[in-house]
C-alpha positions, 0 to 999 in steps of 0.5 A, spaced: 658 817 778 660 824 779 655 828 775 650 828 780 654 830 786 658 835 782 651 838 779 649 838 787 655 842 789 654 847 783 647 848 785 648 849 792 654 854 791 649 858 787 643 858 791 647 860 797 650 866 793 657 863 794 659 861 786 661 867 784 667 867 790 668 859 789 673 857 783 671 849 781 676 846 777 675 839 775 680 835 770 684 829 770 691 828 770 692 827 763 687 825 757 686 818 754 687 816 747 680 815 744 682 808 742 682 802 746 688 797 745 687 790 744 692 784 746 696 780 742 690 775 741 686 781 738 680 780 743 683 782 750 682 789 751 689 793 755 686 799 756 687 806 753 694 810 753 695 817 756 694 822 751 697 829 752 695 832 746 688 832 747 684 832 754 679 836 758 679 841 764 672 844 766 672 850 771 666 854 774 664 860 778 670 864 781 670 869 775 669 864 769 665 866 764 659 861 764 657 857 758 663 858 755 667 852 751 674 854 749 678 849 745 676 843 741 680 836 739 680 833 732 674 829 730 677 823 732 678 826 739 686 825 739 689 832 738 687 839 740 686 843 734 682 849 736 685 854 741 690 849 744 692 851 751 698 850 755 698 848 762 702 854 763 696 858 760 691 854 765 696 855 771 697 863 770 689 863 769 687 859 775 692 864 779 689 870 776 682 868 778 685 866 785 688 873 786 695 872 784 699 875 778 703 869 776 709 873 773 710 876 780 709 869 784 717 868 784 722 865 788 729 864 788 733 857 788 740 855 786 741 862 783 735 862 779 728 865 779 723 860 778 715 861 778 709 856 777 708 858 770 716 858 769 717 863 763 711 862 760 703 863 761 698 867 758 691 869 761 686 865 757 682 872 757 676 868 753 674 864 759 674 870 764 667 873 766 
């Protein structure tokens, strides 16, 4: 349902010369387990659990290296095995692409310095153009 509209957006941005300056980020709030739970009767489907061990985010434009796949899950699709990436690394990379140094984007609250990436976050260099 969303493939064609997203393809149209990317195509339109590219045709207008705006893709290089526009960062597109697409992801859900969490991953889903690769299996379906069955009800107590063994037949009814209850759905799939949330899965924070393996989920996908894709990005395009705005300084992202096109055609790059970074990371992979196990053969079952349950847990990230190749290049597991923390949300802090993802946020640091997004902030970098938006022109911010995540380590300098700090605010003081209750006598402690805070930042969006907490005390973590490394740029994912392999996906940067």
